[in-house]
C-alpha positions as CSV (number, residue, x, y, z in Angstrom):
1,M,8.7,29.2,-82.8
2,S,5.0,28.5,-83.4
3,A,5.9,26.0,-86.1
4,W,8.0,24.0,-83.6
5,F,5.1,24.1,-81.1
6,C,2.7,22.7,-83.7
7,I,5.1,19.9,-84.6
8,L,5.5,19.1,-80.9
9,V,1.7,19.0,-80.4
10,F,1.2,16.6,-83.4
11,V,4.0,14.3,-82.3
12,S,2.6,14.2,-78.8
13,A,-0.9,13.5,-80.0
14,G,0.3,10.6,-82.2
15,R,2.2,9.1,-79.2
16,F,-1.1,9.0,-77.2
17,E,-3.0,7.4,-80.0
18,T,-0.4,4.6,-80.6
19,T,0.4,3.7,-77.0
20,G,-3.3,3.4,-76.0
21,Q,-3.0,5.9,-73.1
22,V,-6.2,7.6,-72.1
23,M,-6.3,11.3,-72.7
24,T,-8.2,13.7,-70.4
25,G,-11.7,14.1,-71.7
26,Q,-11.9,10.8,-73.5
27,P,-14.5,8.4,-72.0
28,L,-13.0,5.0,-70.9
29,E,-15.0,1.8,-70.5
30,V,-14.9,0.6,-66.9
31,P,-16.3,-2.5,-65.2
32,V,-20.1,-2.2,-64.4
33,N,-19.6,-3.8,-61.1
34,S,-16.9,-1.6,-59.7
35,S,-17.7,0.1,-56.4
36,K,-17.4,3.6,-57.8
37,V,-19.7,2.8,-60.7
38,L,-22.3,1.3,-58.4
39,T,-22.1,4.3,-56.0
40,A,-22.7,6.6,-59.0
41,A,-25.5,4.4,-60.3
42,R,-27.3,4.3,-56.9
43,F,-26.9,8.1,-56.6
44,A,-28.4,8.5,-60.1
45,V,-31.5,6.4,-59.2
46,V,-32.1,8.3,-55.9
47,E,-32.0,11.6,-57.9
48,F,-34.2,10.1,-60.7
49,N,-36.8,9.0,-58.1
50,K,-36.8,12.4,-56.5
51,A,-37.5,14.1,-59.8
52,N,-39.8,11.5,-61.4
53,V,-43.2,13.0,-60.5
54,E,-44.9,11.1,-63.3
55,D,-44.9,7.9,-61.2
56,Q,-45.9,7.4,-57.6
57,F,-43.6,4.4,-57.2
58,A,-39.8,4.3,-56.8
59,Y,-37.5,2.6,-59.3
60,K,-34.4,0.6,-58.5
61,I,-31.5,-0.9,-60.5
62,V,-32.2,-4.1,-62.4
63,N,-28.9,-4.1,-64.4
64,V,-26.1,-1.7,-65.2
65,T,-25.5,-2.5,-68.9
66,S,-22.6,0.0,-69.7
67,A,-20.3,2.2,-67.7
68,K,-17.7,4.7,-68.8
69,M,-15.6,7.1,-66.8
70,Q,-14.5,10.5,-68.2
71,V,-11.9,12.8,-66.5
72,V,-12.9,16.4,-67.0
73,A,-13.0,19.2,-64.3
74,G,-14.0,16.3,-62.1
75,I,-15.1,12.8,-63.1
76,N,-18.1,11.9,-65.2
77,Y,-19.7,8.5,-64.8
78,I,-21.6,7.7,-68.0
79,L,-24.1,5.0,-67.2
80,D,-26.6,2.9,-69.2
81,M,-28.9,0.8,-67.0
82,Q,-32.3,-0.9,-66.7
83,L,-34.5,0.2,-63.9
84,G,-37.6,-1.6,-62.5
85,R,-40.5,-0.1,-60.7
86,T,-40.9,-1.2,-57.1
87,S,-43.8,-1.4,-54.7
88,C,-42.4,1.4,-52.5
89,N,-44.0,4.8,-52.7
90,R,-41.6,7.3,-54.3
91,S,-42.4,10.1,-51.8
92,H,-41.8,7.9,-48.7
93,T,-38.6,6.2,-49.9
94,V,-35.1,7.7,-50.1
95,D,-33.3,4.4,-50.9
96,S,-35.2,2.1,-53.1
97,E,-32.7,-0.8,-52.9
98,P,-34.5,-2.7,-50.1
99,C,-37.8,-2.4,-51.9
100,V,-39.2,-5.4,-53.8
101,F,-40.1,-5.1,-57.5
102,S,-43.7,-4.4,-58.3
103,S,-46.1,-7.3,-59.1
104,E,-47.1,-5.1,-62.1
105,P,-43.6,-4.9,-63.8
106,K,-42.6,-1.7,-65.5
107,E,-39.0,-1.2,-66.7
108,L,-37.1,1.8,-68.1
109,Q,-33.9,2.0,-70.1
110,C,-31.9,4.9,-68.8
111,H,-28.8,6.9,-69.7
112,F,-27.3,8.9,-66.8
113,V,-24.3,11.1,-66.4
114,V,-23.1,11.6,-62.8
115,T,-20.5,14.2,-62.3
116,E,-18.3,13.9,-59.2
117,I,-15.9,16.6,-58.0
118,P,-14.1,14.9,-55.2
119,W,-12.2,17.9,-53.9
120,K,-15.5,19.7,-53.3
121,N,-17.2,16.6,-52.0
122,L,-19.9,17.2,-54.7
123,R,-21.9,14.7,-56.8
124,V,-24.5,15.8,-59.3
125,L,-26.8,14.1,-61.7
126,T,-26.0,16.1,-64.8
127,Q,-27.9,14.1,-67.4
128,K,-30.9,11.7,-67.3
129,K,-32.8,10.2,-70.2
130,C,-35.2,7.3,-69.6
131,H,-37.6,5.5,-71.9
132,P,-39.5,2.2,-72.0
133,P,-37.3,-0.7,-73.3
134,N,-37.2,-1.5,-77.0
135,Y,-38.0,-5.2,-77.0
């Protein structure tokens, strides 16, 4: 019986590969300007600004360069983006979107993973890595 199960698993796996269907757990490229991606991106920046004690100024999105969605025990939004420093004080600003960019520009390249669990009404920034851009 276990041999038939193994054959069934291999046949099923091959079907997913050839038809191009997305399997659970596999990241899928999604449009960077979709409303769900932009919501996750804004959330990531708010959380980044709260935790970024190294800078007194808030950052905001310059450009979302890449977005992927991954279905796991929830939904992961895997985002690469450029952030720019604003003239707003980080400790006095929750939403940096209305802030203007600083006259002394500073940009960061960031990789964020935002995990959303819709049935629990939960969103968490599970990964953040930022560094100066490599020009």
